RODO-2510 file (C-alpha; in nm, 4 decimals, decimal comma):
residues 469
     n   res          X          Y          Z
     1     m    -0,0684    -2,1957     3,7216
     2     p    -0,4003    -2,1430     3,9178
     3     g    -0,3517    -2,0688     4,2898
     4     l    -0,5799    -2,2545     4,5400
     5     l    -0,6235    -2,1833     4,9096
     6     v    -0,7119    -2,4922     5,1229
     7     v    -0,8647    -2,4019     5,4606
     8     d    -0,9041    -2,6838     5,7072
     9     d    -0,8191    -2,7295     6,0822
    10     n    -0,7303    -3,0980     6,0332
    11     p    -0,3624    -3,1261     5,9276
    12     v    -0,4206    -3,4742     5,7595
    13     n    -0,6907    -3,3350     5,5349
    14     r    -0,4741    -3,0252     5,4454
    15     d    -0,1738    -3,2443     5,3633
    16     l    -0,3782    -3,4852     5,1519
    17     l    -0,5481    -3,2076     4,9489
    18     s    -0,2201    -3,0218     4,9168
    19     r    -0,0251    -3,3285     4,7748
    20     r    -0,2929    -3,4400     4,5399
    21     l    -0,3827    -3,0844     4,4078
    22     t    -0,0121    -3,0065     4,3601
    23     r     0,0347    -3,3167     4,1464
    24     a    -0,2626    -3,2090     3,9429
    25     g    -0,0784    -2,8957     3,8472
    26     y    -0,2074    -2,6298     4,0982
    27     d    -0,0262    -2,3907     4,3225
    28     v    -0,1578    -2,4740     4,6768
    29     s    -0,1399    -2,2656     4,9876
    30     l    -0,2762    -2,3843     5,3274
    31     a    -0,4602    -2,2122     5,6198
    32     e    -0,5452    -2,3948     5,9457
    33     d    -0,8325    -2,1676     6,0517
    34     g    -1,0697    -1,9112     5,9294
    35     q    -0,8802    -1,5891     6,0537
    36     q    -0,5527    -1,7141     5,8961
    37     a    -0,7444    -1,7713     5,5710
    38     l    -0,8875    -1,4185     5,5642
    39     n    -0,5438    -1,2663     5,6358
    40     m    -0,3997    -1,4687     5,3486
    41     l    -0,6728    -1,3427     5,1151
    42     v    -0,5714    -0,9888     5,1974
    43     e    -0,2062    -1,0490     5,1176
    44     q    -0,2327    -1,2761     4,8243
    45     a    -0,4521    -1,3413     4,5169
    46     f    -0,6125    -1,6828     4,4693
    47     d    -0,8239    -1,8363     4,2010
    48     l    -1,0278    -2,0664     4,4154
    49     v    -1,0840    -2,1575     4,7843
    50     l    -1,1595    -2,5017     4,9375
    51     l    -1,3149    -2,4035     5,2678
    52     d    -1,3993    -2,6483     5,5466
    53     v    -1,7360    -2,5827     5,7197
    54     m    -1,6676    -2,7163     6,0709
    55     m    -1,3666    -2,5420     6,2224
    56     p    -1,3091    -2,4076     6,5803
    57     g    -1,3381    -2,0419     6,6478
    58     m    -1,4607    -1,8960     6,3170
    59     d    -1,6469    -2,1582     6,1122
    60     g    -1,6492    -2,1819     5,7378
    61     i    -1,9908    -2,0330     5,6922
    62     t    -1,8750    -1,7228     5,8786
    63     v    -1,5627    -1,6989     5,6648
    64     l    -1,7661    -1,7306     5,3592
    65     g    -1,9842    -1,4341     5,4569
    66     y    -1,6728    -1,2100     5,5001
    67     v    -1,5415    -1,3293     5,1654
    68     r    -1,8490    -1,2550     4,9778
    69     r    -1,8500    -0,8967     5,1092
    70     t    -1,5342    -0,8401     4,8994
    71     y    -1,5385    -1,0968     4,6190
    72     s    -1,8362    -1,2098     4,4005
    73     m    -1,8883    -1,5778     4,3107
    74     s    -1,7278    -1,5233     3,9792
    75     e    -1,4256    -1,3357     4,1053
    76     l    -1,3365    -1,5929     4,3739
    77     p    -1,5052    -1,9316     4,3589
    78     v    -1,5539    -2,1091     4,6962
    79     i    -1,6168    -2,4759     4,7378
    80     m    -1,7339    -2,5766     5,0754
    81     v    -1,6101    -2,8959     5,2480
    82     t    -1,8371    -3,0547     5,4935
    83     a    -1,8048    -3,3683     5,6990
    84     r    -2,1762    -3,4334     5,7038
    85     d    -2,4117    -3,4451     5,4160
    86     e    -2,6640    -3,2355     5,6006
    87     t    -2,9037    -3,0257     5,4121
    88     d    -2,8954    -2,7280     5,6480
    89     d    -2,5080    -2,6859     5,6104
    90     i    -2,5451    -2,7071     5,2352
    91     v    -2,8409    -2,4715     5,2119
    92     s    -2,6719    -2,2198     5,4402
    93     a    -2,3472    -2,2322     5,2397
    94     l    -2,5219    -2,1886     4,9034
    95     a    -2,7303    -1,9047     5,0465
    96     q    -2,4095    -1,7274     5,1571
    97     g    -2,2710    -1,7480     4,8031
    98     a    -2,0769    -2,0788     4,7913
    99     n    -2,0197    -2,1995     4,4352
   100     d    -2,0280    -2,5725     4,5145
   101     y    -1,9735    -2,8268     4,7940
   102     i    -1,8070    -3,1608     4,8571
   103     t    -1,8469    -3,4006     5,1532
   104     k    -1,6047    -3,5947     5,3660
   105     p    -1,4616    -3,8497     5,3466
   106     i    -1,2954    -3,6743     5,0405
   107     n    -1,3331    -3,8352     4,7025
   108     f    -1,0461    -3,6788     4,5215
   109     p    -1,1693    -3,7413     4,1622
   110     v    -1,4888    -3,5566     4,2505
   111     v    -1,2755    -3,2718     4,4175
   112     l    -1,0639    -3,2404     4,1065
   113     a    -1,3664    -3,2407     3,8689
   114     r    -1,5439    -2,9609     4,0702
   115     v    -1,2299    -2,7531     4,1062
   116     r    -1,1687    -2,7726     3,7271
   117     t    -1,5398    -2,6735     3,6622
   118     q    -1,5265    -2,3704     3,8911
   119     l    -1,1840    -2,2635     3,7602
   120     a    -1,3234    -2,2960     3,3962
   121     l    -1,6180    -2,0801     3,4922
   122     k    -1,3955    -1,8252     3,6570
   123     q    -1,1701    -1,8188     3,3483
   124     s    -1,4746    -1,7566     3,1290
   125     s    -1,5907    -1,4745     3,3684
   126     d    -1,2442    -1,3163     3,3641
   127     r    -1,2517    -1,3252     2,9836
   128     i    -1,5841    -1,1616     2,9679
   129     k    -1,4666    -0,8899     3,2070
   130     a    -1,1550    -0,8374     2,9948
   131     l    -1,3669    -0,8078     2,6800
   132     a    -1,5996    -0,5614     2,8610
   133     g    -1,2912    -0,3650     2,9694
   134     e    -1,1694    -0,3513     2,6091
   135     l    -1,5036    -0,2410     2,4934
   136     e    -1,5144     0,0257     2,7558
   137     k    -1,1757     0,1497     2,6437
   138     k    -1,3084     0,1689     2,2875
   139     n    -1,6116     0,3487     2,4111
   140     e    -1,3965     0,5887     2,6106
   141     f    -1,1890     0,6485     2,2969
   142     i    -1,4995     0,7380     2,1119
   143     r    -1,6058     0,9715     2,3919
   144     r    -1,2760     1,1383     2,3987
   145     t    -1,2550     1,1616     2,0179
   146     f    -1,6003     1,2986     1,9582
   147     g    -1,7466     1,4009     2,2929
   148     r    -1,6124     1,7624     2,2775
   149     y    -1,7142     1,8180     1,9276
   150     v    -2,0493     1,6533     1,8605
   151     s    -2,3810     1,6162     2,0408
   152     t    -2,4457     1,3602     2,3025
   153     e    -2,6943     1,1886     2,0671
   154     v    -2,4226     1,1392     1,8064
   155     v    -2,1783     0,9868     2,0579
   156     e    -2,4444     0,7489     2,1845
   157     n    -2,5277     0,6549     1,8288
   158     l    -2,1566     0,5687     1,7740
   159     l    -2,1563     0,3609     2,0854
   160     d    -2,4710     0,1683     1,9956
   161     k    -2,3785     0,1151     1,6332
   162     p    -2,0003     0,0625     1,6124
   163     e    -2,0356    -0,1057     1,2733
   164     g    -2,1016     0,2516     1,1403
   165     l    -1,7590     0,3569     1,2197
   166     g    -1,4900     0,3821     0,9537
   167     f    -1,1841     0,4871     1,1544
   168     e    -0,9460     0,3060     0,9113
   169     g    -1,0625     0,5346     0,6241
   170     e    -1,3434     0,5113     0,3757
   171     h    -1,5263     0,7073     0,1092
   172     r    -1,8326     0,8876     0,2466
   173     h    -2,0784     1,1370     0,0956
   174     v    -2,0592     1,4246     0,3406
   175     s    -2,1058     1,8041     0,3581
   176     i    -1,8127     2,0361     0,4669
   177     l    -1,8856     2,3549     0,6539
   178     i    -1,5977     2,6049     0,6958
   179     a    -1,6457     2,9246     0,9070
   180     d    -1,4064     3,2012     0,9434
   181     l    -1,4147     3,5395     1,1029
   182     r    -1,3572     3,8212     0,8509
   183     g    -1,0431     4,0251     0,9089
   184     f    -0,9876     3,8705     1,2560
   185     t    -0,6195     3,7958     1,2262
   186     l    -0,5351     4,1482     1,1261
   187     l    -0,7767     4,2936     1,3751
   188     a    -0,6086     4,0939     1,6498
   189     d    -0,2848     4,2704     1,5864
   190     s    -0,4327     4,5749     1,7606
   191     l    -0,5689     4,3849     2,0611
   192     p    -0,3981     4,2724     2,3859
   193     p    -0,3640     3,8851     2,4091
   194     e    -0,6309     3,8534     2,6855
   195     d    -0,8874     4,0239     2,4640
   196     i    -0,7977     3,7962     2,1712
   197     v    -0,8585     3,4888     2,3886
   198     r    -1,1840     3,6207     2,5259
   199     l    -1,3122     3,7075     2,1748
   200     l    -1,2160     3,3572     2,0338
   201     n    -1,3392     3,1543     2,3356
   202     n    -1,6789     3,3293     2,3420
   203     y    -1,7230     3,2834     1,9627
   204     l    -1,6004     2,9239     1,9485
   205     e    -1,8005     2,8042     2,2576
   206     v    -2,1230     2,9174     2,0877
   207     m    -2,0405     2,7886     1,7406
   208     i    -1,9161     2,4445     1,8507
   209     e    -2,2362     2,3934     2,0545
   210     i    -2,4414     2,4692     1,7510
   211     i    -2,2481     2,2368     1,5259
   212     g    -2,2920     1,9494     1,7769
   213     k    -2,6650     2,0272     1,7942
   214     h    -2,6891     1,9623     1,4184
   215     a    -2,4890     1,6292     1,4358
   216     g    -2,1747     1,7799     1,2973
   217     i    -1,8146     1,7000     1,3853
   218     v    -1,5544     1,9745     1,4381
   219     a    -1,2514     1,8445     1,2591
   220     e    -1,0344     2,1556     1,2792
   221     i    -1,0080     2,4762     1,4853
   222     v    -0,7338     2,6877     1,3458
   223     g    -0,7326     3,0286     1,5157
   224     d    -1,0616     3,1819     1,4238
   225     g    -1,1482     2,9250     1,1639
   226     v    -1,3668     2,6143     1,2118
   227     l    -1,3954     2,3170     0,9827
   228     a    -1,6878     2,0792     1,0506
   229     f    -1,8331     1,7940     0,8431
   230     f    -2,1654     1,6199     0,8441
   231     g    -2,2460     1,2636     0,7310
   232     a    -1,9706     1,0823     0,9218
   233     p    -1,8816     0,8717     1,1141
   234     v    -2,2434     0,7752     1,1279
   235     a    -2,4033     0,7833     0,7753
   236     d    -2,6576     1,0639     0,7409
   237     g    -2,8780     1,0983     0,4295
   238     q    -2,9664     1,4630     0,5449
   239     h    -2,6043     1,5773     0,5996
   240     a    -2,6389     1,8709     0,3604
   241     v    -2,9705     1,9926     0,5192
   242     h    -2,8086     1,9663     0,8637
   243     a    -2,4999     2,1556     0,7469
   244     v    -2,7161     2,4402     0,6034
   245     a    -2,9433     2,4634     0,9052
   246     c    -2,6308     2,4724     1,1230
   247     a    -2,4849     2,7492     0,9099
   248     v    -2,7919     2,9640     0,9433
   249     e    -2,8206     2,9120     1,3179
   250     m    -2,4505     3,0025     1,3415
   251     q    -2,5057     3,3340     1,1654
   252     q    -2,8146     3,3989     1,3827
   253     a    -2,5962     3,3392     1,6908
   254     m    -2,3446     3,6113     1,5873
   255     q    -2,5915     3,8631     1,7304
   256     s    -2,5589     3,7247     2,0797
   257     v    -2,1753     3,6889     2,0348
   258     n    -2,1489     4,0510     1,9487
   259     t    -2,3793     4,1606     2,2261
   260     h    -2,1403     3,9802     2,4667
   261     n    -1,8491     4,1452     2,3023
   262     r    -2,0050     4,4983     2,3317
   263     d    -2,0767     4,4378     2,6955
   264     l    -1,6974     4,3564     2,7447
   265     g    -1,5961     4,6575     2,5436
   266     l    -1,4627     4,4369     2,2658
   267     p    -1,5011     4,4840     1,8935
   268     e    -1,7861     4,3217     1,7026
   269     l    -1,7076     4,0314     1,4713
   270     q    -1,8424     3,9099     1,1367
   271     m    -1,8325     3,5547     1,0124
   272     g    -1,8452     3,4074     0,6600
   273     i    -1,9455     3,0443     0,5926
   274     g    -1,8909     2,8225     0,2912
   275     i    -2,0522     2,4755     0,2505
   276     n    -1,9781     2,2063    -0,0103
   277     s    -2,1117     1,8559    -0,0489
   278     g    -1,9778     1,5502    -0,2190
   279     e    -1,7540     1,2548    -0,1681
   280     g    -1,4571     1,2661     0,0721
   281     v    -1,2325     1,0236     0,2537
   282     v    -1,2900     1,0140     0,6283
   283     g    -1,0936     0,8260     0,8934
   284     n    -0,8194     0,8467     1,1493
   285     i    -0,5269     1,0558     1,0243
   286     g    -0,2077     1,1134     1,2052
   287     s     0,0621     0,9155     1,3786
   288     q     0,0860     0,6498     1,6459
   289     t     0,1057     0,9272     1,9146
   290     r    -0,1368     1,1811     1,7723
   291     t    -0,4397     1,1031     1,5682
   292     k    -0,7594     1,2817     1,4724
   293     y    -1,0720     1,1836     1,2878
   294     a    -1,0897     1,4021     0,9836
   295     v    -1,1988     1,4321     0,6211
   296     v    -0,9760     1,4911     0,3180
   297     g    -1,0177     1,5417    -0,0538
   298     s    -1,1065     1,8084    -0,3082
   299     i    -1,4415     1,8531    -0,1424
   300     v    -1,2599     2,0232     0,1452
   301     n    -1,0599     2,2375    -0,0858
   302     m    -1,3698     2,3638    -0,2673
   303     a    -1,5428     2,4385     0,0555
   304     s    -1,2498     2,6442     0,1749
   305     r    -1,2441     2,8380    -0,1570
   306     i    -1,6150     2,9117    -0,1400
   307     e    -1,5759     3,0369     0,2183
   308     a    -1,2969     3,2602     0,1079
   309     g    -1,5366     3,4328    -0,1242
   310     t    -1,7853     3,5228     0,1463
   311     a    -1,8255     3,8521     0,3207
   312     g    -1,9164     3,8861     0,6792
   313     g    -2,2689     3,7638     0,7577
   314     q    -2,2913     3,5619     0,4330
   315     i    -2,3511     3,1907     0,3792
   316     m    -2,2420     3,0508     0,0415
   317     i    -2,3193     2,7010    -0,0717
   318     s    -2,2098     2,4978    -0,3727
   319     a    -2,4462     2,3721    -0,6468
   320     s    -2,3966     2,0145    -0,5161
   321     t    -2,5176     2,1200    -0,1731
   322     l    -2,8161     2,3061    -0,3108
   323     a    -2,9128     1,9977    -0,5111
   324     e    -2,9179     1,7909    -0,1959
   325     v    -3,1042     2,0375     0,0167
   326     g    -3,3692     2,1200    -0,2473
   327     a    -3,6331     2,3911    -0,2394
   328     i    -3,6307     2,4712     0,1386
   329     v    -3,3434     2,7301     0,1316
   330     r    -3,3888     3,0980     0,0864
   331     i    -3,1541     3,2068    -0,2025
   332     d    -3,0477     3,5692    -0,2129
   333     a    -2,8110     3,5659    -0,5005
   334     q    -2,6439     3,3317    -0,7459
   335     r    -2,2800     3,3983    -0,8396
   336     t    -2,0098     3,2568    -1,0623
   337     m    -1,6826     3,2058    -0,8896
   338     r    -1,3450     3,1021    -1,0392
   339     p    -1,1696     2,9613    -0,7237
   340     k    -0,7928     2,9459    -0,7263
   341     g    -0,6862     2,6029    -0,8586
   342     a    -1,0192     2,5219    -1,0153
   343     r    -1,0243     2,4347    -1,3836
   344     h    -1,3715     2,5895    -1,4465
   345     p    -1,5872     2,8500    -1,2916
   346     v    -1,8310     2,7266    -1,0301
   347     q    -2,1871     2,8351    -0,9416
   348     v    -2,2360     2,9320    -0,5810
   349     y    -2,5526     3,0530    -0,4004
   350     e    -2,5754     3,3073    -0,1231
   351     i    -2,8462     3,1839     0,1157
   352     s    -3,0005     3,3354     0,4271
   353     g    -3,2464     3,0815     0,5573
   354     i    -3,3941     2,7329     0,5516
   355     g    -3,7590     2,6420     0,5777
   356     g    -3,9128     2,3015     0,6213
   357     d    -3,8851     2,1645     0,9785
   358     y    -3,6218     2,4207     1,0661
   359     n    -3,7759     2,7631     0,9754
   360     l    -3,4492     2,9460     1,0453
   361     f    -3,3712     3,2682     0,8759
   362     v    -3,1003     3,5325     0,9160
   363     d    -3,2323     3,8831     0,9577
   364     r    -3,1300     4,1002     0,6658
   365     v    -2,9630     4,4199     0,7826
   366     e    -3,0270     4,6634     0,4921
   367     s    -2,8628     5,0004     0,5447
   368     e    -2,9109     5,2826     0,2897
   369     m    -2,5924     5,3833     0,1053
   370     m    -2,5425     5,7579     0,1585
   371     t    -2,3767     5,9717    -0,1106
   372     l    -2,0925     6,1646     0,0482
   373     a    -2,0777     6,5387    -0,0158
   374     r    -1,7107     6,5005    -0,0545
   375     a    -1,5333     6,1849    -0,1645
   376     i    -1,2933     6,0495     0,1064
   377     p    -0,9470     5,9677    -0,0342
   378     v    -0,8138     5,6207     0,0785
   379     d    -0,5221     5,3991     0,0231
   380     c    -0,6124     5,0404    -0,0598
   381     t    -0,4016     4,7197    -0,0250
   382     a    -0,4930     4,3722    -0,1373
   383     v    -0,5097     4,1116     0,1390
   384     e    -0,4011     3,7574     0,0457
   385     g    -0,5080     3,4985     0,3093
   386     k    -0,3856     3,6600     0,6381
   387     h    -0,1284     3,8903     0,4873
   388     v    -0,1492     4,2423     0,3541
   389     c     0,0297     4,2608     0,0163
   390     q     0,2134     4,5479    -0,1296
   391     p     0,1893     4,7851    -0,3272
   392     s    -0,1133     4,9863    -0,2342
   393     f    -0,3357     5,1871    -0,4785
   394     e    -0,5428     5,5008    -0,4506
   395     g    -0,9224     5,5172    -0,4228
   396     l    -1,2139     5,7274    -0,3149
   397     l    -1,5088     5,6472    -0,0919
   398     v    -1,8051     5,8027    -0,2732
   399     k    -2,0983     5,6308    -0,0985
   400     l    -2,1130     5,4950     0,2549
   401     s    -2,3248     5,2839     0,4923
   402     r    -2,2608     5,1335     0,8293
   403     h    -2,1700     4,8009     0,6676
   404     s    -2,0465     4,8799     0,3170
   405     a    -1,9112     5,1503     0,0857
   406     q    -1,8851     5,2256    -0,2801
   407     l    -1,5169     5,2576    -0,3804
   408     q    -1,4009     5,4401    -0,6832
   409     s    -1,0628     5,3488    -0,8227
   410     e    -0,8923     5,3480    -1,1555
   411     t    -0,7153     5,0249    -1,0525
   412     e    -0,8890     4,7067    -1,1630
   413     i    -0,9922     4,5143    -0,8541
   414     e    -1,0737     4,1500    -0,8628
   415     l    -1,4211     4,0630    -0,7423
   416     h    -1,4427     3,8682    -0,4135
   417     s    -1,0910     3,9856    -0,3210
   418     d    -1,0105     4,1215     0,0280
   419     l    -0,8908     4,4839     0,0759
   420     r    -0,7391     4,6823     0,3552
   421     i    -0,8584     5,0380     0,3243
   422     q    -0,6696     5,3088     0,4980
   423     l    -0,8426     5,6460     0,5473
   424     r    -0,5815     5,8847     0,4255
   425     g    -0,4305     6,1114     0,6908
   426     k    -0,6249     5,9205     0,9615
   427     d    -0,5369     5,6395     1,2027
   428     g    -0,8512     5,4432     1,1094
   429     h    -0,8588     5,1509     0,8684
   430     v    -1,1189     4,9078     0,7296
   431     y    -1,1016     4,5521     0,6094
   432     g    -1,3596     4,4596     0,3456
   433     k    -1,4400     4,2267     0,0593
   434     v    -1,5160     4,3404    -0,2967
   435     l    -1,8615     4,1949    -0,3835
   436     d    -1,9528     4,3624    -0,7130
   437     k    -1,9166     4,6510    -0,9596
   438     t    -2,1595     4,9354    -0,9397
   439     e    -2,2687     5,1997    -1,1820
   440     s    -1,9468     5,1733    -1,3876
   441     d    -1,6315     4,9650    -1,4210
   442     d    -1,4323     5,1924    -1,1785
   443     h    -1,6906     5,1711    -0,8956
   444     f    -1,6792     4,8791    -0,6598
   445     l    -1,9178     4,7564    -0,3773
   446     v    -1,7019     4,6715    -0,0712
   447     h    -1,8596     4,5040     0,2265
   448     f    -1,6859     4,5799     0,5554
   449     s    -1,5386     4,2820     0,7392
   450     s    -1,3896     4,4692     1,0348
   451     l    -1,3284     4,8313     1,1305
   452     s    -1,0783     4,9880     1,3723
   453     p    -1,2475     5,1997     1,6402
   454     d    -1,1286     5,5148     1,4765
   455     a    -1,2670     5,4099     1,1371
   456     s    -1,5953     5,3135     1,2969
   457     d    -1,6271     5,6482     1,4692
   458     m    -1,5376     5,8349     1,1488
   459     i    -1,7909     5,6357     0,9284
   460     a    -2,0642     5,6984     1,1861
   461     e    -1,9915     6,0709     1,1815
   462     l    -1,9841     6,0804     0,8049
   463     i    -2,3212     5,9108     0,7897
   464     r    -2,4647     6,1553     1,0468
   465     q    -2,3487     6,4422     0,8319
   466     c    -2,5173     6,2963     0,5318
   467     v    -2,8414     6,2591     0,7266
   468     r    -2,8223     6,6167     0,8510
   469     n    -2,7647     6,7467     0,5012
***
């Protein structure tokens, strides 16, 4: 029931309006002067005010001025009641923000019609405000959901084009980028918690900013791993190009990440990146209390398997991604992988740059492999995921550089597998990935993922000895 406030110093007029408006279905309150009316407006909410112009003390025009300092014309309609049909009173009232006016003697059908009109306008205004509030809630949801993971431009695009959203789930052609630090989980076992957090926060802050710059969405951050996708929620015909450019810039940024780490006395990090393109299902996934915007499907699984085959500093892309990006990427190598769970081998491409409008390239760090005067005996253990597996097997380091080694072993080692290499009789150990066979079937090229401080010092000393000799 709409609440009306009738303000009039004449008790007869107040009583008349009260009785007639109450019978018309309104909840009517009465005030006998301007000050009482203002006090009642502070204490109670009303939908409309019928305000007499001529009152002793504070007249209606003055009261209207105070009301309009707090309430707009749409928030609280005010209909002025004047005893004289004088132009000056009407003009002054309308200039102060009156919605309408009526004259005395009061014609109740006119009063009722104008009250209904103003209340209908107020109801429409309230509805518009409610819709605007709902829209702002939706916009705030979008900002909360995507604002921390994508660029400002992407968020604004979402707000401007809500029809492009598919929160309920839809098939989209997207590119998946998965980045992971090589050997970080096992390296972190030797670090205090505060150093682990500093390493991760520095790394993630840099990488998430780059992903947002290239219109990607960060769907997952699991420890040192990042999963991002390109091409949703806003459709993007260049999603593969953006993903590749993003990956190259991320690898470039590892130099500044490691400079920061060295300044803090922390170990250097290496990152591998895998990219796959194809159709996935994107949308809100979760429960009523916790939801995230994510992508699912075999496209994600394949991206993860491609990433698992990378060494530190590498970017590997699928054939489908290469087909979409075209001839603007610099390809360093082509390999055949047989990912776990895949029915057939897949072709992947190691890339180190993208031309076109980007002109981004990762600096190749080529270090000469030194032949050791005396082979270094080591114990090797396979690493599955984040776990070191048993048993170990013996091997020899026969050649060495700052970033890789040639390992000789009679044990057959699966290409692209991860190893933990323990320097026999020493505290130092190395984590690395087996990239290829060299010279013969029992010689393997291992790219270092991470080195303990002792191992790093020992390798540096061995290389210095080779140089001196």
